C-alpha positions as CSV (number, residue, x, y, z in Angstrom):
1,M,116.7,-25.6,38.7
2,N,118.8,-23.0,41.0
3,K,118.4,-19.1,40.6
4,D,121.1,-18.7,38.0
5,E,119.4,-21.1,35.3
6,V,116.6,-19.5,33.4
7,A,114.3,-21.9,31.6
8,I,114.1,-20.7,27.8
9,R,110.6,-21.7,26.6
10,Y,111.1,-19.9,23.2
11,K,113.8,-18.5,21.1
12,R,113.7,-15.3,19.3
13,C,114.8,-14.6,15.4
14,P,118.2,-12.6,15.1
15,E,116.8,-10.5,12.2
16,C,113.2,-9.6,13.2
17,L,113.0,-10.7,16.8
18,T,109.9,-12.7,16.5
19,K,109.1,-15.6,19.0
20,M,108.9,-19.4,17.9
21,T,109.5,-22.3,19.7
22,L,112.8,-24.0,20.6
23,S,112.4,-26.6,17.5
24,S,112.1,-23.9,14.6
25,T,114.4,-23.9,12.1
26,K,113.5,-21.1,10.1
27,C,111.6,-17.8,11.0
28,P,108.0,-17.6,10.0
29,S,108.1,-13.8,9.6
30,C,111.4,-13.2,7.5
31,N,112.4,-16.8,6.5
32,Q,115.8,-16.3,8.0
33,K,117.5,-20.0,8.8
34,L,117.6,-20.3,12.6
35,G,120.3,-22.2,14.7
36,E,120.2,-23.0,18.4
37,A,118.9,-20.6,21.1
38,N,121.5,-18.8,23.3
39,Q,120.9,-18.4,26.9
40,H,119.0,-15.1,26.3
41,G,116.7,-16.8,24.0
42,L,118.2,-15.3,20.6
43,A,118.6,-17.9,18.2
44,K,122.1,-18.2,16.6
45,K,122.7,-17.6,12.9
46,P,123.9,-20.8,10.9
47,I,127.2,-19.7,9.1
48,N,126.9,-18.9,5.2
49,W,129.7,-21.0,3.9
50,S,128.3,-20.7,0.3
51,G,128.9,-16.8,0.9
52,Y,132.3,-17.3,2.2
53,L,133.5,-19.7,-0.4
54,T,131.7,-17.3,-3.2
55,T,133.9,-14.4,-1.9
56,I,137.0,-16.5,-1.9
57,I,136.8,-17.5,-5.6
58,L,135.7,-13.8,-6.6
59,W,139.0,-12.3,-4.9
60,I,141.3,-15.0,-6.7
61,A,139.7,-14.6,-10.0
62,L,140.1,-10.7,-9.2
63,I,143.8,-11.2,-8.5
64,Y,144.2,-13.1,-11.5
65,F,142.8,-10.7,-13.7
66,I,144.8,-7.9,-12.4
67,W,148.0,-10.0,-12.9
68,W,147.1,-11.3,-16.5
69,G,146.4,-7.6,-17.2
70,F,149.2,-5.7,-15.7
71,F,151.8,-8.0,-14.8
72,R,152.6,-10.8,-17.5
C-alpha cells in the first residue's frame, strides 16, 4: 500500500455518523439503509426508487386532474 491509499476499516452512517463495520447494510442507531463506503469512510445512501416512482405518479395525477377540471 503506498501513501495515497488509505485502509478503511469501518464506515460511517451519512445520517448520524455512527461508526460500523464495512459489512453492515443498516445503521444500528438510526436504521438508515447503507451502501458501500467511499474513500473517506462515509457510506453511500442507496437510491430510493419507490420514492421517485411515487412522485412521478402523483405529478401525472395532478396534471391530469388540472386538465380534467379546467381544460376539457
